[in-house]
C-alpha positions in Angstrom: 0.0 -0.1 0.1 1.2 3.3 -0.6 2.2 5.7 2.0 -0.4 8.0 0.8 -3.4 6.0 1.8 -4.2 7.0 5.1 -6.5 4.2 6.9 -6.9 3.8 10.4 -10.8 2.7 10.2 -11.7 -0.4 12.0 -12.1 -3.0 9.7 -15.7 -4.3 9.0 -17.7 -6.6 6.9 -16.7 -5.9 3.3 -19.5 -4.9 0.9 -19.2 -7.0 -2.4 -18.5 -5.3 -5.5 -21.6 -4.8 -7.6 -20.0 -2.5 -10.2 -17.5 -3.9 -12.6 -15.7 -1.4 -14.9 -13.6 -3.1 -17.6 -11.1 -1.3 -19.7 -11.8 -2.8 -23.2 -9.4 -0.1 -24.5 -6.9 2.0 -23.0 -6.3 4.6 -25.4 -8.5 7.5 -26.6 -9.0 9.1 -30.1 -9.6 12.3 -28.2 -7.0 14.5 -26.6 -8.7 16.9 -24.2 -6.4 19.2 -22.4 -8.3 18.7 -19.0 -8.7 14.9 -18.9 -7.6 13.7 -15.5 -6.5 10.2 -16.8 -4.2 11.3 -20.0 -3.0 14.7 -18.6 -3.0 13.7 -15.1 -0.1 13.0 -12.4 -0.6 9.1 -13.3 1.0 7.5 -16.2 0.5 3.8 -15.6 -1.5 3.7 -18.8 1.5 4.3 -21.0 2.9 0.8 -19.7 -0.2 -1.2 -20.4 -1.6 -2.9 -23.9 -3.8 -0.7 -25.9 -6.6 -3.4 -25.9 -7.6 -6.0 -23.6 -6.7 -9.2 -24.8 -9.2 -12.1 -25.6 -7.5 -13.8 -22.4 -8.0 -11.0 -19.9 -11.8 -10.9 -21.1 -12.2 -14.4 -20.5 -10.6 -14.7 -17.4 -12.6 -11.3 -16.2 -16.0 -12.7 -17.1 -14.8 -16.0 -15.0 -14.0 -13.7 -12.0 -17.0 -11.4 -12.1 -19.2 -14.8 -12.3 -17.3 -16.2 -9.3 -18.0 -12.9 -7.3 -21.6 -13.0 -8.3 -22.0 -16.7 -7.3 -20.0 -16.0 -3.9 -22.2 -13.2 -3.2 -25.4 -14.2 -4.2 -25.9 -11.0 -6.3 -29.0 -10.5 -8.1 -27.9 -7.8 -10.2 -24.7 -6.3 -11.1 -23.4 -3.5 -13.3 -21.1 -3.9 -16.1 -19.2 -0.8 -17.5 -17.4 -1.2 -20.7 -15.0 1.6 -20.4 -11.5 3.3 -21.7 -10.2 5.4 -23.0 -12.6 5.0 -25.7 -13.8 1.7 -25.5 -15.4 1.6 -29.0 -11.9 1.5 -30.2 -11.9 -1.9 -29.3 -14.8 -2.6 -31.7 -18.6 -3.1 -31.1 -18.5 -6.5 -31.6 -15.8 -7.1 -29.3 -18.0 -5.2 -26.6 -21.1 -7.2 -27.4 -19.4 -10.3 -27.3 -18.0 -9.8 -23.7 -21.2 -8.6 -22.3 -22.7 -11.7 -23.6 -19.9 -13.8 -22.2 -20.5 -12.3 -18.5 -24.3 -12.9 -18.9 -23.6 -16.4 -19.9 -21.5 -17.2 -16.8 -22.8 -15.5 -14.0 -25.4 -17.6 -12.0 -29.1 -17.9 -13.2 -30.8 -15.2 -11.4 -28.1 -12.6 -11.8 -29.0 -9.7 -14.1 -26.3 -7.8 -15.9 -26.6 -4.4 -16.6 -24.2 -3.4 -19.3 -23.3 0.0 -20.5 -20.4 1.4 -22.7 -19.3 5.0 -21.5 -18.2 6.8 -24.9 -17.4 10.3 -26.3 -20.0 9.4 -29.1 -17.6 10.3 -31.8 -17.5 6.6 -33.3 -21.2 5.7 -32.9 -22.6 4.6 -36.1 -25.9 3.0 -36.8 -24.2 -0.4 -37.5 -22.4 0.0 -34.3 -25.5 1.0 -32.3 -27.1 -1.9 -33.6 -24.7 -4.5 -32.4 -25.0 -2.7 -29.0 -28.7 -3.0 -28.9 -28.4 -6.7 -29.9 -26.4 -7.7 -27.0 -28.2 -5.3 -24.7 -25.6 -2.7 -24.1 -26.8 0.6 -23.1 -25.0 3.6 -24.4 -23.8 6.5 -22.0 -22.0 9.4 -23.5 -19.6 12.0 -22.3 -19.8 15.6 -23.1 -19.0 19.1 -22.1 -22.5 20.4 -23.4 -25.0 20.2 -26.0 -23.4 22.7 -28.3 -20.1 23.4 -30.2 -18.9 26.1 -28.1 -19.2 24.2 -25.1 -17.1 21.4 -26.3 -14.4 23.4 -27.5 -11.8 21.6 -25.4 -12.6 18.1 -26.8 -10.5 17.7 -29.6 -8.8 14.9 -31.5 -4.8 14.5 -31.5 -4.6 16.7 -34.3 -6.4 19.5 -32.6 -9.8 19.2 -34.5 -12.9 19.6 -32.9 -14.9 16.4 -31.8 -18.1 18.0 -31.6 -19.4 17.6 -35.3 -19.0 13.5 -34.9 -20.2 13.7 -31.4 -23.2 15.3 -32.0 -24.0 13.1 -34.8 -23.6 10.0 -32.6 -25.7 11.5 -29.5 -28.6 12.1 -31.9 -28.4 8.9 -33.5 -28.9 7.1 -30.0 -31.7 9.7 -29.2 -33.4 9.2 -32.1 -32.6 5.7 -33.6 -32.0 3.5 -30.6 -33.6 5.5 -27.6 -34.1 2.3 -25.8 -30.1 1.9 -25.6 -30.0 5.5 -24.3 -28.1 5.3 -20.8 -27.7 9.2 -20.6 -25.1 11.8 -20.7 -22.2 12.4 -18.3 -20.9 16.3 -18.0 -18.4 17.7 -15.9 -19.1 20.8 -13.9 -17.3 23.9 -15.5 -18.0 27.4 -13.6 -16.4 29.2 -16.6 -19.8 28.2 -18.5 -23.1 29.3 -18.1 -24.9 26.6 -15.9 -28.5 27.1 -17.5 -27.1 27.2 -21.1 -25.2 24.1 -20.5 -28.4 22.2 -18.7 -30.5 23.4 -21.5 -28.4 22.3 -24.3 -27.7 18.9 -22.9 -31.4 18.5 -22.4 -31.7 19.2 -26.1 -30.0 15.9 -27.0 -32.8 13.9 -25.2 -30.8 12.1 -22.5 -33.0 10.1 -20.4 -30.5 10.8 -17.4 -27.7 13.3 -16.5 -25.0 12.8 -14.5 -23.1 15.9 -13.3 -19.7 15.5 -11.7 -17.3 18.0 -10.2 -13.7 17.9 -12.0 -11.6 15.9 -10.1 -9.2 17.9 -8.0 -7.7 18.0 -4.5 -6.1 20.1 -1.9 -2.8 19.7 -3.5 -4.0 20.5 -7.0 -7.3 22.3 -6.8 -9.8 22.3 -9.5 -10.0 25.4 -12.2 -11.5 28.5 -11.2 -11.5 27.1 -7.2 -10.9 29.7 -4.4 -10.6 28.7 -0.6 -13.1 31.3 0.5 -15.7 30.7 -2.2 -18.1 28.3 -3.5 -18.3 28.8 -7.3 -19.1 25.0 -8.1 -21.7 25.2 -5.5 -23.4 28.2 -6.9 -23.0 26.9 -10.5 -25.0 23.6 -9.1 -27.5 25.7 -7.2 -28.3 27.3 -10.5 -29.0 24.2 -12.5 -31.1 22.7 -9.8 -33.3 25.7 -9.5 -33.8 25.4 -13.3 -34.3 21.5 -13.0 -36.5 21.8 -10.0 -38.7 24.7 -11.4 -39.4 22.6 -14.5 -41.3 20.1 -12.8 -38.6 17.6 -12.8 -40.6 15.5 -15.4 -38.3 14.7 -18.3 -34.6 14.1 -17.5 -33.4 12.6 -14.5 -30.2 14.5 -12.9 -28.7 11.8 -10.5 -26.9 14.2 -8.4 -30.0 16.1 -7.3 -32.1 13.1 -6.9 -29.7 11.4 -4.7 -29.2 14.5 -2.9 -32.9 14.7 -2.2 -33.2 11.2 -1.1 -30.2 11.7 1.6 -32.1 14.6 3.1 -35.1 12.5 3.4 -33.3 9.8 5.1 -33.7 7.5 2.2 -30.8 5.3 0.8 -28.8 6.7 -2.3 -26.0 5.1 -4.0 -23.5 7.6 -5.4 -19.7 8.0 -5.3 -20.3 11.8 -4.6 -22.6 11.8 -1.8 -23.7 9.7 1.5 -22.0 7.3 3.3 -23.0 4.1 1.5 -20.1 1.7 1.0 -18.5 2.1 -2.5 -19.0 -0.9 -4.4 -16.9 -0.6 -7.8 -13.9 -2.2 -8.9 -11.6 -1.6 -12.4 -10.0 -4.3 -14.5 -7.6 -2.9 -16.7 -6.4 -3.8 -20.3 -3.5 -5.9 -18.8 -6.0 -7.7 -16.4 -4.8 -5.7 -13.3 -7.5 -5.1 -10.5 -7.5 -1.4 -9.7 -9.3 0.9 -7.6 -11.6 3.6 -9.4 -9.9 5.7 -12.2 -10.7 8.9 -10.3 -8.0 8.2 -7.7 -5.3 8.7 -10.6 -6.2 12.2 -10.2 -4.3 12.3 -7.0 -0.8 10.7 -7.5 0.9 8.3 -9.6 -0.3 4.8 -8.7 -3.2 5.6 -6.2 -5.3 3.1 -7.6 -3.0 0.4 -7.9 -3.9 -2.8 -5.6 -1.1 -5.4 -6.9 -3.8 -7.7 -7.8 -4.7 -9.2 -11.4 -7.6 -11.5 -12.4 -5.3 -14.3 -13.3 -4.0 -14.9 -9.8 -6.4 -12.9 -7.6 -10.3 -13.2 -7.1 -12.4 -10.1 -6.2 -12.5 -11.0 -2.8 -9.0 -10.2 -2.5 -9.4 -6.7 -3.7 -12.2 -6.4 -1.1 -9.5 -7.0 1.5 -7.2 -4.2 -0.1 -6.8 -1.4 2.4 -7.7 1.4 0.1 -10.8 -0.5 -0.8 -11.5 -0.9 3.0 -11.0 2.7 3.5 -13.8 3.7 1.0 -16.1 1.1 2.8 -15.5 2.4 6.5 -18.3 5.3 5.9 -17.9 7.9 8.9 -14.9 5.9 10.5 -12.3 6.8 7.5 -13.2 10.7 7.5 -11.6 13.6 9.0 -12.9 14.4 12.6 -14.3 17.7 11.4 -16.4 15.7 8.7 -17.5 13.2 11.2 -18.9 16.3 13.6 -20.7 18.3 10.5 -24.4 18.4 10.4 -24.3 17.4 6.9 -22.6 14.2 7.2 -25.0 12.0 6.4 -26.1 13.8 3.0 -22.4 15.0 2.3 -20.5 11.8 3.5 -17.3 13.6 3.1 -17.7 14.2 -0.8 -15.8 12.2 -3.4 -13.1 10.1 -2.1 -10.5 11.6 -4.6 -11.4 15.0 -3.5 -10.0 14.8 0.0 -6.6 13.9 -1.0 -3.7 16.3 0.3 0.0 15.2 -0.3 1.6 13.9 3.0 -1.8 13.4 4.7 -3.5 11.2 2.1 -7.3 10.9 2.0 -8.3 11.8 5.8 -9.3 15.3 4.9 -12.5 17.3 3.8 -13.4 17.5 0.2 -11.8 20.3 -1.5 -15.3 21.0 -2.4 -16.4 21.4 1.1 -17.8 24.9 1.0 -19.4 24.0 -2.3 -21.0 21.0 -1.0 -22.5 22.9 2.0 -23.8 25.7 -0.4 -25.1 23.2 -2.4 -27.0 20.8 0.0 -28.2 23.7 2.3 -29.9 25.2 -1.2 -31.5 22.0 -1.9 -32.6 21.2 1.5 -34.2 24.7 1.4 -35.9 24.4 -2.0 -37.4 21.1 -0.8 -38.6 22.1 2.5 -42.4 22.6 2.5 -42.8 20.4 -0.7 -42.4 17.1 0.9 -44.4 16.0 3.9 -44.2 19.4 5.7 -40.3 20.3 6.1 -37.2 19.1 5.6 -34.7 20.5 8.2 -32.2 22.8 6.9 -28.8 22.0 8.6 -27.2 24.8 10.5 -24.2 26.7 8.8 -20.7 25.7 9.8 -17.3 26.9 8.8 -15.3 25.0 6.3 -12.7 22.8 8.1 
């Protein structure tokens, strides 16, 4: 374990993995300047094969089935990822999803999706994915060309024309395959314009993610005394809330409301639910999630692989244990915070500080406070009377 990992939480019963992120291809056809994976501090991708081999995929399918059987899973999520996973070929993606479904125990549903930048989507490829029951999630910065200006190919050419064409193909020709759009918050862009432009692409769901940053490498436009990201999220929430929320789901907003009401919510960004995702790299390495790579070189490494180890061994890794330890693994200030049950300390990768590891508040602490209190205030009076608004608290 790296010295950067700080874990003094008491070990408990490990929660089995239910999300299996499989790197089908380790390279990307785009060269986005802000990409934390290829432009960040971790360079381990350079030493790995470009694509997962048939042997890696075969062994991974068996390991997933083994884990599902050992823990009697009734459903699991299979995320076909990259890089750009479609570089591996739609048929390869479909066959792998079919292989996993064939090997898991009867009664275990496999919900397969591919996360793509949409530039390589064609009717033929979408038909292959649909035939194999693979949903399509799309990563964009917005629904117009200007918002996607930083998403360029390796020659510096804009990706938007191809991405827009692919996104519209999914929405218009394969709506049953459309899983939604993932977009990273950019406070330099108008929040309502970005939100409305994404809605115009007809996604059934929208994931809004804070850019990966930490105390040692703060995110763009971040100020220690401000809450520009929180203000941005509040503006989009108001637009969503006032629209009646009848069309596109915004998962961050729904999960925040659920947590405020004391209901369970499964998200990496909020709440105290044990994290249950694991990654298999193109060479078969078992790793923690990619977001950790935004902290430092090798942060996601476990030293395990699908050829020599099962996923239960990954559950026993100290880094995984820290992410499943709920409040026990949080900084003292977080444990005393009235927002704890909703915030949950924020995204694990955003807590990192060189020298002290991950036992810190999120670098987005002020933003999360701003956003959660705003949502609580808007929801108060709309659901069975009132939702208590947590008292103000200074950022640790």
